[in-house]
C-alpha positions, 0 to 999 in steps of 0.5 A: 112741871109736876113730877107726874107730868108727861112731856115729849110727843116722841117719848112720853116721860115724867123725867123732864127729858127735854131738859137734857138735849143730848140724852133726848137725841140719843134716845130718839136715835134709838127709837127707830132701831127699837121700832125696827126690832118690833116690826121684825121680831115683835107680834106677827106683822099681820097684827101691827095694823089692828086696833087693839084695846090697850091700857096705856101708861101716861103718868105714874099717878093713880089715874094716869097709868091705866088709860084704855083705848084702841091703839095700833101697837106700833103707835103705842106710847112707850114711855119712861116713868119713874115714881116720885122722888122721896126727899131724904130717902136713905139706903135701907139695907147692906153696908151702906144702910142709912146713907143717902140713896144714890142718884148717880152711879157710884163708881165702885159699883158701876160694873155690878150695877150695869150687869144687873140692869142689862140682865133685867133689860134683856128679859123684856124683849126676849119674852116678846120674841118668844111670843111673837107667833101666838096671835095666830092661834089665840083662843079668843079676842079677849086672850089676843088682847091680853097677849098684846098688852103683855107684849107692849108693856114688856116693850115699855119695860125695855124702854125703862131700862134703856133710859137708865143705861143711856142716862147713867152709863155713857158710851158703855150704856149706849152700846149695851142698849144696842146689844139688847136689840141684837140678841135673839131668843133661842139664837145659837150665836146671840142668845138671850142671857137667861135660859128660860128666855131662850125656851120656845113658846109655841102654844098658849099653854106654854104662854099661860105657864110662862106668864104664871111662873116666869113673870112671877120671877120677874115680880120678885126680881123687880121687888128686890131691885125696887129696894136698890140704893141706886134710886133711879133704878128703884123708882123705875122698877116700882112703876114696872111692878104695876104693869107686871101684876097684869102679866101674872094675872094673865098667866094665873087666871089663864091656867085656871081657865084651862083647869076649869074647862078640863074639870067641867068635861070630866065632871060630865063623865067625858074624856078631855081628849075626846072633847078637845080639852087638856088632860090633867096629867099634861097640865101637871107636866107643863107645870113641872117644866115652867116652874123648874125653868123659872126657879133657875132664874134666881141663880145659885143657892149659895152665891157670892154675887148675891152677897155682893149685891146685898152688901153694896145696897144694889139689890135687897130682899122682897119687901125688905122692911119686913125684916128686922136685921137689914145689914145681915152681918151675922146669921145663917140659912139652913139648906139642903145641899148635895155632898158628893164626898158621901156618894152620888145623890147624897144630901146633907143639911148645911148652915151657910152665911145668910148673905150668900143665901139671898137668892134662896131667900128670894126663891122662898118668897117665890115658891110660897107665892106659886103655891098660893096659885096652885092651891087656887087651881086645886080649889077649881078641881075640887069645885068640879068634883075632881080628886086630882091635885096639882103639886109643885115639884121639889126644888131639886127637880129639872134644874140647870143652874145651882147646886142641883144642876146635874153638873154640880150635883152629879145626878138628877132628881125626880119631882119628889126630890129623890136622886135618879141615875141618868138611865132612870131619868132617860127612861122616866123623863116623859112621865114628868115633863111634856113628851113629844106626843103631849106637845103634839096634842097641845099644838093640835088644839091651837086654832085661832078664834076671833069671833066676838064672844067665842072661845076655843074648846080647851079653855073656859071664858074669863069670869069678867072682861077687861076694864068693865067690858064683857067677854063679847067686847071687840078687844081687837078689831 
């Protein structure tokens, strides 16, 4: 069978699952648990019987990962797809650079690798849980379809990680796979592993900023894992990146459409609030919120774990081939760090070993990519004659992980990166992050619009539809 062929009606795959009956049975036994989770905490139940115009992956080849048709979400063909294996492939970085890639888990890195896979896997069901009620307030059928496309693909990404756990980690992997369905986003007793994935997403503005900023973190994490010396992980994540691009498209263009609608109203000399649009100052606050939450996902600025992941060949840098030195035995990274010995809020420049700064190197790439999108939104404002501009906050602002978290820095920071006392933060917080009144206003706009070709007043229609269809296409029946 070809490497791109798909087999097995229950679990579509290109990994010849049928040849490993034990693994196949284990995954088929996990399937009912997954479907139970999907029905319980996935998209709201009233949508489960709807026909949705979805893109379904049936192979890794160019014409195989983008088949469009009406599908009921519980019938979606969640599958396991790896990009084709490269003969003679070697590890491209770290202490094992030049050695053959691993097709089985190296014993000395078993725990470290399992931790990486479980952390990545946990984000996939978490986002589905966060977004489960959004269909009830979708601004258009086009947006409703995009929400469900994101949801089913996050489910497929979970399958990809669960396959790795089942196939390479034995009993431990099976237990981890079960635990992935037991944790819940925002649950006090069994929360998801990473903070941003416990944050409530109660409206579509949250959703657009989440898919813009938090899914973009996913892009860079997946690119780093796509360099992994553990080849099954690298081949899995490279295919996931194909789908992740759509999630970021939903967020980046979604925010841009909100900006466009607001700018159009203002160009007409009208008050956005009077027209049911979202004021620019509220959009900036949501930008601050989701950018800062997503920055935390990269981890600490100085990290021995990041150094270990790189040294072991398990997690590289974004597009590792662009760098000259792939071992990084020497070299430093200059960063700004708090120095509490000089006083609260004092900052100094410090050179740290480059290997320990790998999280920050990845965050650099992320921030640059985010700035590109913000520049696009600012061009939309400019086209509509508006002088306001969106800005990314300082990396020190509203951090809960790393050197600039209050518990480490001993203080908080404003969006420009200047230190703040706790009293100043309490007094001015609502200038920078969504206030209760801001959130109440945004929530008041969230009304479901399901008539073909119609759209809510707070967002502009897209410039084009999905797969060549028009905006008035019936994306969800």
